[in-house]
Phi, psi and omega in degrees: 000140175283141179245141173219112179050043177086351180252150176278133178259138181289149176295158182291159173294134183258019174225157180287135182287348179267305186260351181063017173276151176292143176295150172215192185255018181240250183279342178256035176297133179289115178252135180256133179271169179304327180286358181077007172277143184244133180221163180281151178304320179300315177296315180297324174295316178299320179292318184292322180298322182273353180281147174274356177245086187288346183263005178219163176235133176259127179296129181286348181265311184249354178070012175286145181267141175238122176290143180276146176301158178304323181273010168102177183310313181299342180275000173302152183297139171283147177280101183294330179293317177297314183298332182293344179269355179282155172302155184307321181296336183259005182277352174264123184274140176293150177276119188242143168247151179238119174256099184297316186297331178259352180068046185226139169257136182226134178287115178279315186208132178274130182301143182297336179280354185291132174298156188295337180283344177280352177294346179278003180295139175307136183277336183226144180229124179275124181252004179116171182275144177300157179302138180092349180247011184304328184282346185279333179216166176141155185274349187262020179081019182301324181294323180292315181301314183291331178289317177301315181294316177301315180296314185294337181272358180284149181301323183293319179291321179295317177300317178296316180297316179297320176297317181293319177296315179297318175300314180299317180296316179299313181299317180296315181298314179298318178299311182298319179298314182297320181292317181294336178281341182288000000 
């Protein structure tokens, strides 16, 4: 048990407060922000891809900003306290690269201490489309929505819609006049 001034301190959470997945030494590596809150690399990458500020991460708990290291998100400090609770074989963190433009985390190098069965870890993880590119891809029909918006914004389509509205107004006016004359 950890001791602090004669009191027992509880062990750290071993799961991410965002996704509730257990931390590990690959994509769910515990990363500590300047505010001392810890989240997994995958969740921080998903937040960063959707952020309009690619050089910082805003803590989802206290809203404090943490500037990202020059070499990117994976170079944020690992939470060594959380890592110390891992089995010895998992205390060496995989080398990960983050390509924000493609929304991907990629295993760059497997630690030499990794047991052979961890070699089956997925090499790439899709964390979503970067901010501003949501309409180009996506499972929820984003491409169709952006195409519809693009078509509706063309001058020819606007003229057609305005003509249709004018015709409807004329037809309704004539109908109302005709009904009132009876």
